[in-house]
Each structure stands twice: as structure tokens, then as C-alpha cells.
C-alpha positions in Angstrom: 108.7 -134.4 -20.8 105.5 -136.4 -21.4 102.4 -135.1 -23.2 100.5 -134.6 -20.0 103.3 -132.6 -18.5 103.5 -130.4 -21.6 99.7 -129.8 -21.5 99.8 -129.0 -17.8 102.7 -126.6 -18.2 101.1 -124.9 -21.2 97.8 -124.4 -19.4 99.7 -122.9 -16.4 101.4 -120.5 -18.7 98.3 -119.6 -20.6 96.3 -118.6 -17.4 97.5 -115.4 -15.6 96.0 -114.2 -12.3 96.8 -113.3 -8.7 96.9 -116.4 -6.5 94.1 -116.7 -4.0 96.5 -116.9 -1.0 98.0 -113.5 -2.0 94.7 -111.6 -2.5 95.4 -109.5 0.7 98.6 -107.9 -0.7 98.4 -104.3 -1.8 100.9 -105.0 -4.6 101.5 -108.3 -6.2 104.1 -108.8 -9.0 103.7 -111.7 -11.4 106.9 -113.8 -11.1 107.3 -114.5 -14.8 108.2 -111.7 -17.3 107.9 -113.9 -20.4 104.2 -113.9 -21.3 102.9 -116.1 -24.2 100.5 -114.4 -26.6 96.8 -115.5 -26.3 97.3 -116.0 -22.6 94.2 -115.2 -20.5 94.7 -112.5 -17.9 92.2 -112.3 -15.0 92.0 -109.0 -13.0 89.8 -109.1 -9.9 87.1 -106.4 -9.3 89.2 -104.8 -6.5 92.4 -104.4 -8.5 94.1 -103.4 -11.8 97.0 -104.7 -13.8 99.9 -102.4 -14.6 102.4 -103.4 -17.4 106.0 -102.2 -17.2 109.0 -102.6 -19.5 112.5 -101.3 -18.8 111.2 -99.2 -15.9 108.5 -97.5 -18.0 104.8 -97.9 -17.8 103.4 -99.4 -21.0 99.7 -99.8 -20.1 97.0 -100.5 -17.5 94.2 -103.1 -17.7 91.0 -102.7 -15.6 89.1 -105.5 -13.8 87.9 -108.3 -16.1 89.3 -111.2 -18.2 91.6 -110.1 -21.0 93.1 -112.1 -23.9 96.6 -111.0 -24.4 96.9 -110.3 -28.1 97.9 -107.2 -30.1 94.5 -107.2 -31.8 92.7 -106.8 -28.4 95.3 -104.8 -26.6 97.3 -102.4 -28.9 99.9 -101.4 -26.3 101.2 -105.0 -26.4 102.9 -104.2 -29.7 105.5 -102.4 -27.6 106.3 -105.6 -25.7 106.8 -108.1 -28.6 110.1 -109.9 -28.5 111.2 -110.4 -32.2 113.6 -113.2 -31.3 110.7 -115.4 -30.3 108.9 -115.1 -33.6 106.1 -113.0 -32.1 104.8 -115.8 -29.8 106.0 -114.2 -26.5 106.1 -110.6 -25.1 108.3 -109.5 -22.2 106.8 -107.4 -19.4 106.5 -106.9 -15.7 102.9 -107.2 -14.6 101.9 -105.7 -11.2 98.5 -106.4 -9.6 97.6 -103.4 -7.5 94.7 -103.4 -5.0 92.3 -100.5 -5.5 89.8 -101.2 -2.7 90.3 -99.6 0.7 92.7 -101.0 3.1 91.3 -100.5 6.6 92.6 -100.7 10.2 96.1 -99.8 9.4 97.9 -99.1 12.7 100.3 -96.2 13.1 102.1 -94.4 15.9 105.2 -93.0 17.4 106.9 -89.7 18.2 106.0 -86.9 15.7 109.3 -85.2 16.3 110.4 -81.9 17.9 108.1 -79.0 17.2 107.4 -75.5 18.6 104.1 -75.1 20.2 102.4 -72.2 18.2 100.7 -70.7 21.2 103.2 -71.0 24.1 106.5 -71.2 22.1 107.5 -74.3 24.1 109.5 -76.9 22.2 107.9 -80.3 22.7 107.8 -83.8 21.1 104.2 -85.0 20.8 103.4 -88.7 20.2 100.4 -90.0 18.3 98.9 -93.5 18.0 95.9 -94.8 16.2 94.5 -96.4 13.0 93.5 -95.2 9.5 92.1 -96.5 6.3 93.8 -95.8 2.9 93.2 -96.4 -0.8 95.5 -96.4 -3.8 94.1 -93.7 -6.1 96.8 -93.8 -8.8 98.2 -97.3 -9.3 100.8 -96.2 -11.8 102.1 -93.4 -9.6 102.1 -95.8 -6.7 104.1 -98.4 -8.4 106.6 -95.9 -9.7 107.0 -94.4 -6.2 106.9 -97.8 -4.5 109.4 -99.8 -6.6 112.8 -99.6 -5.0 111.4 -98.4 -1.7 110.3 -101.8 -0.4 110.3 -105.5 -1.5 107.2 -106.3 -3.6 104.7 -108.7 -2.1 105.4 -107.5 1.5 102.4 -105.6 3.0 104.3 -104.7 6.1 107.1 -103.1 4.1 104.6 -101.2 1.9 102.6 -100.0 4.9 105.7 -99.0 6.9 106.8 -96.8 4.0 103.3 -95.2 3.8 103.0 -94.7 7.5 106.4 -93.0 7.6 105.2 -90.5 5.0 102.0 -90.0 6.9 103.8 -89.3 10.2 105.9 -86.6 8.4 102.6 -84.9 7.4 101.1 -85.2 10.9 103.5 -82.7 12.4 102.9 -80.1 9.7 99.1 -80.6 9.9 99.0 -80.4 13.7 101.0 -77.1 13.7 98.8 -75.5 11.1 95.6 -76.4 12.8 96.9 -75.0 16.1 97.8 -71.7 14.4 94.3 -71.5 12.8 92.5 -72.3 16.0 94.9 -70.3 18.2 95.4 -73.3 20.4 98.3 -75.0 22.1 99.2 -78.6 21.0 98.0 -79.6 24.4 94.6 -78.1 23.8 94.5 -79.8 20.3 93.9 -83.1 22.1 90.2 -81.9 22.4 90.0 -81.2 18.6 89.7 -84.8 17.6 87.2 -84.4 14.8 89.0 -81.4 13.3 92.4 -83.2 13.5 90.9 -86.2 11.8 89.5 -84.1 9.0 92.8 -82.3 8.7 94.8 -85.5 8.5 92.5 -86.8 5.7 92.7 -83.6 3.6 96.3 -82.6 4.3 98.6 -85.4 3.4 100.6 -84.0 0.3 103.3 -86.6 0.6 100.8 -89.4 0.2 99.0 -87.7 -2.7 102.4 -87.5 -4.5 102.7 -91.3 -4.4 99.1 -92.0 -5.5 97.7 -92.9 -2.0 94.9 -91.2 -0.1 93.9 -91.5 3.6 90.2 -92.3 3.5 89.3 -92.1 7.1 90.9 -91.8 10.5 90.0 -94.3 13.2 90.6 -93.9 16.9 93.8 -92.0 17.6 95.4 -90.5 20.6 97.8 -87.5 20.9 99.9 -87.5 24.1 103.1 -86.0 25.6 105.8 -86.9 28.0 105.4 -85.8 31.6 108.0 -83.1 31.3 106.4 -81.7 28.1 102.9 -81.8 29.6 104.0 -79.9 32.8 105.7 -77.2 30.8 102.7 -76.8 28.5 100.2 -76.7 31.4 102.2 -74.0 33.1 102.6 -71.9 29.9 98.9 -72.2 29.1 98.0 -71.1 32.7 100.1 -68.0 32.3 98.5 -67.2 28.9 95.0 -67.8 30.3 95.7 -65.4 33.2 96.9 -62.7 30.9 93.9 -63.1 28.7 91.5 -62.8 31.7 93.1 -59.6 32.7 92.7 -58.2 29.2 89.1 -59.2 29.2 88.4 -57.6 32.6 90.0 -54.3 31.4 88.0 -54.5 28.2 84.8 -55.0 30.2 85.6 -52.0 32.3 86.3 -49.8 29.3 83.1 -51.0 27.6 81.1 -50.4 30.7 82.4 -46.8 31.0 81.6 -46.2 27.4 78.1 -47.6 27.7 77.5 -45.4 30.8 78.8 -42.3 29.0 76.7 -43.1 26.0 73.6 -43.5 28.2 74.3 -40.2 30.0 74.8 -38.4 26.7 71.5 -39.9 25.4 69.7 -38.7 28.6 71.1 -35.2 28.1 70.2 -35.2 24.4 66.6 -36.3 25.4 66.4 -33.6 28.0 67.7 -30.9 25.6 65.1 -32.0 23.0 62.3 -31.9 25.6 63.4 -28.5 26.8 63.4 -27.2 23.3 59.9 -28.5 22.7 58.5 -27.0 25.9 60.2 -23.6 25.2 58.4 -23.6 21.9 55.1 -24.4 23.6 55.6 -21.8 26.4 56.5 -19.1 23.8 59.8 -18.1 25.5 62.4 -19.5 27.9 61.1 -17.2 30.6 57.7 -18.8 30.5 59.2 -22.3 30.5 61.4 -21.4 33.5 58.4 -20.1 35.4 56.6 -23.4 34.8 59.6 -25.5 35.9 59.8 -23.5 39.1 56.2 -24.1 39.9 56.6 -27.8 39.1 59.7 -27.9 41.4 57.7 -26.3 44.2 54.9 -28.8 43.9 57.4 -31.7 43.9 59.0 -30.3 47.0 55.6 -30.2 48.8 54.8 -33.7 47.7 58.1 -35.1 48.8 58.5 -33.4 52.2 55.0 -32.3 53.2 53.8 -28.7 53.8 53.5 -27.2 57.3 50.5 -25.0 57.9 47.9 -26.8 55.7 46.4 -24.7 52.9 48.1 -21.6 54.1 51.5 -23.3 54.0 50.7 -24.6 50.5 49.9 -21.1 49.5 53.2 -20.0 50.9 55.0 -22.7 49.0 53.2 -21.9 45.8 54.0 -18.2 46.3 57.7 -19.0 46.8 57.6 -21.0 43.5 55.9 -18.2 41.7 58.3 -15.7 43.1 61.2 -17.8 42.0 59.6 -18.1 38.5 59.1 -14.4 38.3 62.7 -13.8 39.4 64.0 -16.3 36.8 61.8 -14.8 34.1 62.8 -11.3 35.2 66.4 -12.2 35.2 66.2 -13.4 31.7 64.5 -10.2 30.4 66.6 -7.2 29.4 66.5 -4.5 32.1 65.6 -1.0 31.1 68.3 1.6 31.5 67.3 4.1 34.2 69.1 7.4 33.8 71.2 8.3 36.8 70.0 11.6 38.3 72.4 13.8 40.2 71.2 14.5 43.7 70.8 18.2 44.3 73.8 19.8 45.9 73.1 20.4 49.6 73.1 23.8 51.0 75.6 24.7 53.8 75.2 27.3 56.4 76.3 30.9 55.5 74.9 30.7 52.0 77.6 28.3 50.8 76.7 25.5 48.4 78.3 22.0 48.4 78.8 20.4 44.9 77.2 17.0 44.7 79.9 15.6 42.5 83.2 16.8 44.0 81.9 18.0 47.4 83.5 21.4 47.0 81.9 24.2 49.2 81.4 27.3 47.3 79.1 30.4 47.1 76.0 29.9 45.0 75.9 29.9 41.3 74.6 27.7 38.5 77.8 25.5 38.0 80.5 24.1 40.2 83.6 26.2 40.0 85.8 23.1 40.6 84.3 20.4 38.2 81.6 22.3 36.2 78.7 20.1 37.5 75.4 22.0 37.6 74.6 23.3 41.1 71.1 23.2 42.6 69.7 26.7 43.3 68.8 27.5 46.9 65.1 27.6 47.5 63.4 30.8 48.7 60.4 31.0 51.0 58.0 33.8 51.9 58.7 35.4 55.3 55.1 36.1 55.7 53.3 32.8 54.9 56.2 30.4 54.3 55.2 29.6 50.7 58.1 28.6 48.4 58.8 31.4 45.9 59.7 31.0 42.3 63.3 31.9 41.6 62.4 35.1 39.6 59.4 36.2 41.8 59.5 39.7 43.4 56.4 39.2 45.6 54.8 36.2 47.2 51.9 35.0 45.1 50.1 33.9 48.3 50.3 36.9 50.6 52.0 39.6 48.5 55.0 39.9 50.8 58.0 41.3 49.0 60.5 38.7 48.0 63.4 40.9 49.1 62.2 40.3 52.7 63.0 36.6 52.4 65.7 35.4 54.8 68.2 32.8 53.8 66.8 29.4 54.5 68.5 26.6 56.5 69.1 23.1 55.2 66.0 21.9 57.0 63.3 24.0 55.2 61.8 27.5 55.4 62.9 29.9 58.1 60.2 31.3 60.4 60.5 34.3 62.6 
């Protein structure tokens, strides 16, 4: 090897960086694991460098130019190869892009799932684009190594998209349950679905990757799945309409009853107030009767002019008086026994039991007091006192009095 060849080879080994033609790769692994001390490592502003040895992370270097020496980078002490005299350290160096990767296409069947609203088993499909970013380079390298060949973006993205699709089915089902929607109706929830896909991707978080933003995407179904979902949703909508109609009817009846009760409460309060002003219920009833009579005359007219109006008013007053009188306690009128009628021949009929008997003060059958037969003067016809011996009007002797008839004094 000539001097120039050695110089050229030495310069190549002393300068470490990602080649320009591989800047687009999410993960780039430096091909040589034997790194000379004092080499210059350049890390671009949109990436970081991760050092591995024996499958274990040793350290991470941020963007910038780094001189690889133990004085500058302490973790390099763990990489020194003693057999080289301390001039070389052995390590795998991965360059990981930390800037967003946009317009990543994805799509395909989500897999069999049960529609939360209808209970139908369907297989939705989704197609679209998203943007992602590596949030934890170390976790990403650990999860990525062995899953796909390094340096191949298609393989890396295929692996990430597979994990994303696994989360789509779970996220879609949870959103439908929260919104009480069918997966068919979820097609209209584009913004909510996009937000849910961004925030609910636990499988991607576990490997240090995050979905930044959802681009345009489409959720669709096979013809058979769509027909079954449309029919099931129509049945549910019909049942819900019937429930709403019944609810409206019940609420209407409740409102009507409440309004009627309010009206009755208002009327009762008004009546109580007017009874207080009238001084008694009788006075209030009389006033109401007069108002009713006046309303009847206004509504139907009054025959007979002023006289007819007076008649109507009189009827109203009479009704009021009757209502007032009906409300007042009626005095107890003692029942008087009608005097026992006299019968021909000096017999007396008891007014209680109708027994005919000779005179006396009490009925011999029931003990009811008997009315005494009246006596009249045979001279002038004047009624005589029971104990009188002579007529006080003409002086005729009481013994000359003839027995009277039931019609009055007897005249000769």
C-alpha cells in the first residue's frame, strides 16, 4: 500500500457520518464496528447516534460533531478493546431519524369484529396515510432489531403499520361504544377517529414510535357487511322512534296534569282569598251566583229588557240566598202534636195511635196527651173555659152546653 492509499484509508476511518444517499432512512447502521479513537462522528440535526455492544445500549449522542475519546465521552470506556492497545473500540452505531416521517400509506382489512351497536359480525377495511415520529430511539432500536433488516424503510414501516392496524380495531370499537354508534355510522366521525388513532396506539408507544397526525383515510365495508349493517341500523332506529313517541306522549300527559293541578291550586287560593274578603263562604257564594247570572245575561241576552234583567238578577239573588241559607245551620223547630180530633158521640181519637176512646187527658193505648173537647155557650156561642160554670158573655149556665161537633159550636 502506498502512502497516499494509507492516508486516504486513514481519513476514511477517522470520519464517521451517515452517507448523503441514505439520509431518508429511518434507521441506518454504520457498517464497521471497529472504531478508531479520535475519530470524528457527525450526527445530523434530525437524528441521533445510539451505541450498542453485545446487544446492550451503551450510550446515545445528540446532533453535532463529536470527537470519539474517553476524555470527551466517558461511556466509551466500556467499549475499549484491550487487545488493540487502546487505539480502537468496538461498537455498533445506529443513526436514528428523529424528525417526522410523513405521508406513510397504510391500509387493509382490520379483521373480524362485533359491531357494538347492532351485534353484527363484520370485517371493516381502512385505507389512508399518517405521519409518525420516533420518540425513543433506544426503545425503537431494541424493538426494531431482529424484526426487520436494518437500512430498509419498507421493512421498518411495514412492521410499524402492522402494529398500527392492530390498534385500529380496538380504537374503532371503543369509540363506537362511547358514541353509541355503529361502525357504519363511525364513517361520519372522521375527526374523532383521527384523534383517537393519534392518542390510542399503545403498541406503537411501546416501541418508541408515535403517530403525529392522520392524513386522509377511508373506512369501508364489503357489500354484504354494508347491507346487514344498514338493515340492523334501520330496525334500531325504528325502535328508538317508537320509544321517543311514547316518551313524548307520557311527558305531554304529565305536563297537562301539572297544568290542570296548577289551575286548581290557583283557583283554590283565589277562593280562599275571596272568602276572607267576603267574611264567610255564604257571602262569597252569593257573590259568585250574582256574577254567574250576569255572565249568563251577557252571553245569551235577556228577554224583556230591563224587566227581564231584573228577573235574571232576582234569580241570581235567589240562588245566592238559597246557597247561603243552605250553608247556614238550620234552627231546630220543635214538633208539635196536632190536637186529637173529636169524633161523634163524645169519643176522642188519639193523634198518635189513632185509637178512638172516651175523653180524658191521656190516651189509654199509648199515653199520649189528649186534647180536651172545647165547650161553647148555648146562649151566645162563646167558647167557655174548661172550668167555667157560667158563660162570661151572657151568663148562661155551662151545664146547658150541648156537646159540640167537629165543625165548631152547636146552635139550636
